[in-house]
C-alpha positions in Angstrom: 0.1 0.1 0.0 1.5 3.6 -1.1 1.3 6.6 1.1 -0.8 8.0 -1.7 -3.7 5.6 -0.8 -4.0 7.5 2.6 -2.5 10.9 1.5 -4.8 13.0 3.9 -3.6 11.0 7.0 -0.1 11.3 6.2 -0.2 14.9 5.2 -1.7 15.6 8.5 0.7 13.5 10.3 3.5 15.4 8.5 2.2 18.7 9.7 2.3 17.6 13.1 6.0 17.1 12.8 6.4 20.5 11.2 3.6 22.6 9.8 5.5 23.7 6.8 6.1 20.2 5.2 4.4 19.1 1.9 4.5 15.7 0.7 5.5 15.1 -3.1 5.5 11.8 -5.0 9.2 11.5 -5.8 8.6 9.6 -9.1 6.3 11.9 -10.5 8.4 15.1 -9.6 10.1 16.8 -12.6 12.7 18.1 -10.2 13.6 14.6 -8.9 13.4 12.9 -12.2 16.3 15.4 -13.3 18.4 14.6 -10.4 18.0 10.8 -11.2 19.8 11.7 -14.7 22.9 12.3 -12.8 25.2 9.5 -13.2 25.7 8.7 -9.7 22.1 8.5 -8.7 20.0 6.7 -11.4 16.8 5.3 -11.3 17.1 3.8 -7.9 17.1 7.4 -6.3 13.6 7.7 -7.7 12.4 4.4 -6.1 14.4 3.6 -3.0 14.9 6.6 -0.9 13.0 9.5 0.3 14.5 13.1 -0.1 13.9 16.4 1.4 14.5 19.9 -0.1 13.3 22.8 2.1 10.1 21.6 3.6 9.0 19.4 0.8 9.4 15.7 1.5 9.6 13.5 -1.6 8.2 10.1 -1.0 8.8 6.9 -3.2 5.7 4.7 -3.6 6.8 1.7 -2.0 8.6 3.2 1.1 7.6 3.2 4.7 5.7 6.4 5.1 5.9 6.6 8.7 9.7 6.2 9.0 10.2 8.4 5.9 8.1 11.2 7.0 9.4 11.1 10.5 13.1 11.1 9.4 12.8 13.6 6.7 10.3 15.6 8.7 12.9 15.8 11.5 15.4 17.3 8.7 12.6 19.9 8.0 12.5 20.8 11.8 16.5 21.0 11.8 16.3 23.6 9.1 13.7 25.6 10.9 16.3 25.3 14.0 19.0 26.8 11.4 16.8 29.8 10.8 16.4 30.4 14.5 12.8 29.2 14.2 11.6 31.2 11.4 11.4 29.0 8.6 12.7 25.8 7.1 13.3 27.5 3.8 15.3 30.2 5.4 17.4 27.6 7.3 17.8 25.3 4.3 20.9 27.1 3.0 22.5 27.2 6.5 21.7 23.5 6.8 23.2 22.6 3.6 26.6 24.8 4.4 26.8 23.0 7.7 26.4 19.5 6.1 28.4 19.9 3.0 30.6 22.7 2.8 32.1 23.2 6.1 34.7 20.6 6.6 35.6 19.2 9.0 32.7 20.6 11.0 30.3 19.7 8.2 31.0 16.0 8.6 30.2 16.2 12.1 27.1 18.3 11.6 25.8 16.0 8.9 26.5 12.8 11.2 24.5 14.5 14.0 21.6 15.7 11.8 21.3 12.3 10.2 21.5 10.5 13.8 18.9 12.8 15.2 16.7 12.2 12.3 16.9 8.5 12.4 16.5 8.5 16.1 13.4 10.3 15.8 12.0 8.1 13.3 12.8 5.1 15.4 11.1 6.7 18.5 8.1 7.2 16.6 8.2 3.2 15.6 8.7 2.5 19.5 5.6 4.7 20.1 3.6 2.7 17.7 4.7 -0.9 19.4 8.3 -1.6 18.1 10.6 -2.6 20.9 13.3 -0.2 22.6 16.1 -2.8 21.9 15.1 -3.2 18.1 15.2 0.5 17.8 18.6 0.8 19.3 19.9 -1.9 17.2 18.5 -0.3 14.4 20.2 3.0 15.3 23.4 1.2 15.6 23.0 -0.3 12.0 22.1 3.1 10.8 25.4 4.6 12.1 27.3 1.7 10.3 25.4 2.9 7.2 26.1 6.5 8.0 29.9 6.0 8.0 30.0 4.1 4.5 29.8 5.3 1.0 25.8 6.1 1.0 26.5 9.0 3.2 30.1 9.9 2.0 29.8 13.4 3.5 28.7 12.1 7.0 32.1 10.1 7.5 32.8 9.3 11.2 34.9 6.7 12.7 32.6 3.5 12.6 33.5 2.5 16.2 32.8 6.1 17.7 29.4 6.1 15.7 28.3 2.6 16.7 29.1 3.5 20.4 27.2 6.9 20.2 24.1 5.1 18.4 24.3 2.4 21.5 24.0 5.2 23.9 21.2 6.9 22.3 18.0 7.4 24.6 14.6 6.1 23.4 
């Protein structure tokens, strides 16, 4: 079942994370289809992972809507923090600079932004019935992924990342 089958529910839930959020079908988006033409992204980019630009969350049809909206929605909230609470659209450039262009601090910022977003999504899963042990294990696994090629700009020593993930509060 796609998130689009219950779009009103998911849009309401997304706005509870941040009122500026708008959900967009990633595979139908001209912008995302243009990004997918980049040689290092390809068609998997359209079908495998959710994305966020500003306050727009681009969801795949087959993804886990609850997790994807929580994770990407937390990034929208982080962008709002980067604008001192004004707007995720105003915070987006600061967020991007912190995550990509300010090295080595950007590597650290990206790591923390991603860990915070994933922990937020996993806390939502715990609230809806998943175990804390599963969430902690999943965050440690995410930390391992975060230190690899999928998140090349979020490099962090694996041993430290896994230790930090294991200590996260749920």
